ChimeraX commands (.cxc) that place a marker at each C-alpha (Angstrom):
marker #1 position 78.14,-36.94,-76.98 radius 0.5
marker #1 position 80.03,-34.82,-79.51 radius 0.5
marker #1 position 83.60,-34.03,-78.71 radius 0.5
marker #1 position 83.01,-30.27,-78.76 radius 0.5
marker #1 position 80.51,-30.29,-75.91 radius 0.5
marker #1 position 80.67,-30.45,-72.13 radius 0.5
marker #1 position 78.73,-33.00,-70.12 radius 0.5
marker #1 position 78.20,-32.12,-66.45 radius 0.5
marker #1 position 77.08,-34.90,-64.13 radius 0.5
marker #1 position 76.45,-34.29,-60.44 radius 0.5
marker #1 position 76.63,-37.36,-58.22 radius 0.5
marker #1 position 75.56,-36.90,-54.62 radius 0.5
marker #1 position 76.24,-39.57,-52.02 radius 0.5
marker #1 position 76.68,-39.94,-48.29 radius 0.5
marker #1 position 80.42,-39.32,-48.57 radius 0.5
marker #1 position 79.99,-36.09,-50.51 radius 0.5
marker #1 position 79.29,-34.82,-53.99 radius 0.5
marker #1 position 81.19,-35.25,-57.24 radius 0.5
marker #1 position 80.88,-32.96,-60.24 radius 0.5
marker #1 position 82.00,-35.10,-63.18 radius 0.5
marker #1 position 83.05,-33.12,-66.24 radius 0.5
marker #1 position 83.48,-34.68,-69.68 radius 0.5
marker #1 position 84.49,-32.86,-72.84 radius 0.5
marker #1 position 85.59,-29.27,-73.36 radius 0.5
marker #1 position 85.42,-26.54,-70.70 radius 0.5
marker #1 position 85.65,-23.64,-73.11 radius 0.5
marker #1 position 83.61,-20.70,-74.36 radius 0.5
marker #1 position 79.87,-21.29,-73.89 radius 0.5
marker #1 position 80.54,-24.55,-72.03 radius 0.5
marker #1 position 82.63,-22.74,-69.41 radius 0.5
marker #1 position 79.72,-20.33,-68.98 radius 0.5
marker #1 position 77.36,-23.32,-68.66 radius 0.5
marker #1 position 79.55,-24.78,-65.90 radius 0.5
marker #1 position 79.39,-21.41,-64.13 radius 0.5
marker #1 position 75.58,-21.32,-64.45 radius 0.5
marker #1 position 75.22,-24.90,-63.22 radius 0.5
marker #1 position 77.45,-24.12,-60.25 radius 0.5
marker #1 position 75.40,-21.00,-59.37 radius 0.5
marker #1 position 72.17,-23.04,-59.50 radius 0.5
marker #1 position 73.35,-26.14,-57.63 radius 0.5
marker #1 position 76.44,-24.94,-55.81 radius 0.5
marker #1 position 74.86,-23.80,-52.57 radius 0.5
marker #1 position 73.39,-27.22,-51.94 radius 0.5
marker #1 position 76.63,-28.96,-52.92 radius 0.5
marker #1 position 78.88,-26.67,-50.89 radius 0.5
marker #1 position 77.68,-28.32,-47.68 radius 0.5
marker #1 position 79.11,-31.64,-48.91 radius 0.5
marker #1 position 82.71,-32.68,-49.36 radius 0.5
marker #1 position 83.05,-31.76,-53.02 radius 0.5
marker #1 position 85.22,-33.35,-55.70 radius 0.5
marker #1 position 85.66,-32.24,-59.30 radius 0.5
marker #1 position 86.29,-35.20,-61.61 radius 0.5
marker #1 position 88.37,-33.94,-64.53 radius 0.5
marker #1 position 89.31,-37.34,-65.96 radius 0.5
marker #1 position 86.97,-36.91,-68.94 radius 0.5
marker #1 position 88.00,-33.33,-69.77 radius 0.5
marker #1 position 89.68,-33.02,-73.15 radius 0.5
marker #1 position 90.29,-29.25,-73.30 radius 0.5
marker #1 position 89.92,-26.08,-71.25 radius 0.5
marker #1 position 90.45,-22.48,-72.26 radius 0.5
marker #1 position 91.13,-19.59,-69.84 radius 0.5
marker #1 position 87.42,-19.14,-69.08 radius 0.5
marker #1 position 87.10,-22.85,-68.30 radius 0.5
marker #1 position 90.06,-22.76,-65.95 radius 0.5
marker #1 position 88.57,-19.66,-64.30 radius 0.5
marker #1 position 85.24,-21.45,-63.77 radius 0.5
marker #1 position 87.06,-24.34,-62.06 radius 0.5
marker #1 position 89.11,-21.85,-60.03 radius 0.5
marker #1 position 85.96,-20.11,-58.74 radius 0.5
marker #1 position 84.44,-23.41,-57.62 radius 0.5
marker #1 position 87.72,-24.35,-55.92 radius 0.5
marker #1 position 88.00,-20.97,-54.17 radius 0.5
marker #1 position 84.44,-21.21,-52.84 radius 0.5
marker #1 position 84.63,-24.82,-51.67 radius 0.5
marker #1 position 88.21,-26.05,-51.43 radius 0.5
marker #1 position 87.05,-28.95,-53.61 radius 0.5
marker #1 position 89.43,-31.78,-54.36 radius 0.5
marker #1 position 90.27,-32.65,-57.96 radius 0.5
marker #1 position 90.26,-36.12,-59.51 radius 0.5
marker #1 position 92.69,-36.13,-62.42 radius 0.5
marker #1 position 93.81,-38.93,-64.69 radius 0.5
marker #1 position 96.44,-38.03,-67.25 radius 0.5
marker #1 position 99.20,-35.40,-67.00 radius 0.5
marker #1 position 97.04,-32.82,-68.78 radius 0.5
marker #1 position 94.17,-33.04,-66.27 radius 0.5
marker #1 position 96.72,-32.91,-63.42 radius 0.5
marker #1 position 98.04,-29.69,-64.97 radius 0.5
marker #1 position 94.50,-28.30,-65.27 radius 0.5
marker #1 position 93.83,-29.07,-61.60 radius 0.5
marker #1 position 97.08,-27.33,-60.61 radius 0.5
marker #1 position 96.09,-24.28,-62.68 radius 0.5
marker #1 position 92.71,-24.11,-60.95 radius 0.5
marker #1 position 94.27,-24.44,-57.49 radius 0.5
marker #1 position 97.06,-21.93,-58.04 radius 0.5
marker #1 position 94.62,-19.04,-58.41 radius 0.5
marker #1 position 96.68,-16.19,-57.01 radius 0.5
marker #1 position 99.97,-17.07,-58.70 radius 0.5
marker #1 position 98.48,-17.68,-62.15 radius 0.5
marker #1 position 95.85,-14.94,-62.23 radius 0.5
marker #1 position 98.32,-12.13,-62.95 radius 0.5
marker #1 position 99.77,-14.01,-65.93 radius 0.5
marker #1 position 96.38,-14.61,-67.55 radius 0.5
marker #1 position 95.25,-10.99,-67.52 radius 0.5
marker #1 position 97.74,-9.70,-70.13 radius 0.5
marker link #1:1,2 radius 0.2
marker link #1:2,3 radius 0.2
marker link #1:3,4 radius 0.2
marker link #1:4,5 radius 0.2
marker link #1:5,6 radius 0.2
marker link #1:6,7 radius 0.2
marker link #1:7,8 radius 0.2
marker link #1:8,9 radius 0.2
marker link #1:9,10 radius 0.2
marker link #1:10,11 radius 0.2
marker link #1:11,12 radius 0.2
marker link #1:12,13 radius 0.2
marker link #1:13,14 radius 0.2
marker link #1:14,15 radius 0.2
marker link #1:15,16 radius 0.2
marker link #1:16,17 radius 0.2
marker link #1:17,18 radius 0.2
marker link #1:18,19 radius 0.2
marker link #1:19,20 radius 0.2
marker link #1:20,21 radius 0.2
marker link #1:21,22 radius 0.2
marker link #1:22,23 radius 0.2
marker link #1:23,24 radius 0.2
marker link #1:24,25 radius 0.2
marker link #1:25,26 radius 0.2
marker link #1:26,27 radius 0.2
marker link #1:27,28 radius 0.2
marker link #1:28,29 radius 0.2
marker link #1:29,30 radius 0.2
marker link #1:30,31 radius 0.2
marker link #1:31,32 radius 0.2
marker link #1:32,33 radius 0.2
marker link #1:33,34 radius 0.2
marker link #1:34,35 radius 0.2
marker link #1:35,36 radius 0.2
marker link #1:36,37 radius 0.2
marker link #1:37,38 radius 0.2
marker link #1:38,39 radius 0.2
marker link #1:39,40 radius 0.2
marker link #1:40,41 radius 0.2
marker link #1:41,42 radius 0.2
marker link #1:42,43 radius 0.2
marker link #1:43,44 radius 0.2
marker link #1:44,45 radius 0.2
marker link #1:45,46 radius 0.2
marker link #1:46,47 radius 0.2
marker link #1:47,48 radius 0.2
marker link #1:48,49 radius 0.2
marker link #1:49,50 radius 0.2
marker link #1:50,51 radius 0.2
marker link #1:51,52 radius 0.2
marker link #1:52,53 radius 0.2
marker link #1:53,54 radius 0.2
marker link #1:54,55 radius 0.2
marker link #1:55,56 radius 0.2
marker link #1:56,57 radius 0.2
marker link #1:57,58 radius 0.2
marker link #1:58,59 radius 0.2
marker link #1:59,60 radius 0.2
marker link #1:60,61 radius 0.2
marker link #1:61,62 radius 0.2
marker link #1:62,63 radius 0.2
marker link #1:63,64 radius 0.2
marker link #1:64,65 radius 0.2
marker link #1:65,66 radius 0.2
marker link #1:66,67 radius 0.2
marker link #1:67,68 radius 0.2
marker link #1:68,69 radius 0.2
marker link #1:69,70 radius 0.2
marker link #1:70,71 radius 0.2
marker link #1:71,72 radius 0.2
marker link #1:72,73 radius 0.2
marker link #1:73,74 radius 0.2
marker link #1:74,75 radius 0.2
marker link #1:75,76 radius 0.2
marker link #1:76,77 radius 0.2
marker link #1:77,78 radius 0.2
marker link #1:78,79 radius 0.2
marker link #1:79,80 radius 0.2
marker link #1:80,81 radius 0.2
marker link #1:81,82 radius 0.2
marker link #1:82,83 radius 0.2
marker link #1:83,84 radius 0.2
marker link #1:84,85 radius 0.2
marker link #1:85,86 radius 0.2
marker link #1:86,87 radius 0.2
marker link #1:87,88 radius 0.2
marker link #1:88,89 radius 0.2
marker link #1:89,90 radius 0.2
marker link #1:90,91 radius 0.2
marker link #1:91,92 radius 0.2
marker link #1:92,93 radius 0.2
marker link #1:93,94 radius 0.2
marker link #1:94,95 radius 0.2
marker link #1:95,96 radius 0.2
marker link #1:96,97 radius 0.2
marker link #1:97,98 radius 0.2
marker link #1:98,99 radius 0.2
marker link #1:99,100 radius 0.2
marker link #1:100,101 radius 0.2
marker link #1:101,102 radius 0.2
marker link #1:102,103 radius 0.2
marker link #1:103,104 radius 0.2
view
């Protein structure tokens, strides 16, 4: 896997579903995450959903927005590893507070 791509892995189990993201959630890859969510999201929304961000290396505003939309629709939990992915998870969960700042 090149470091400028995004790998999306969906793992479904009895306890729920995990969307594992590895790489960059930016530009066309953020759009790809949005498309994947639209295609598979309805089926996954009935599960307890987790978003695994531990392999994410970068996200731009569109990537954060894609995560935010999934979070708003599902109340998904985030799995973060380092301080940066914790920050990304906080950005995605704090939709209302952050949205005004990103529109300028």
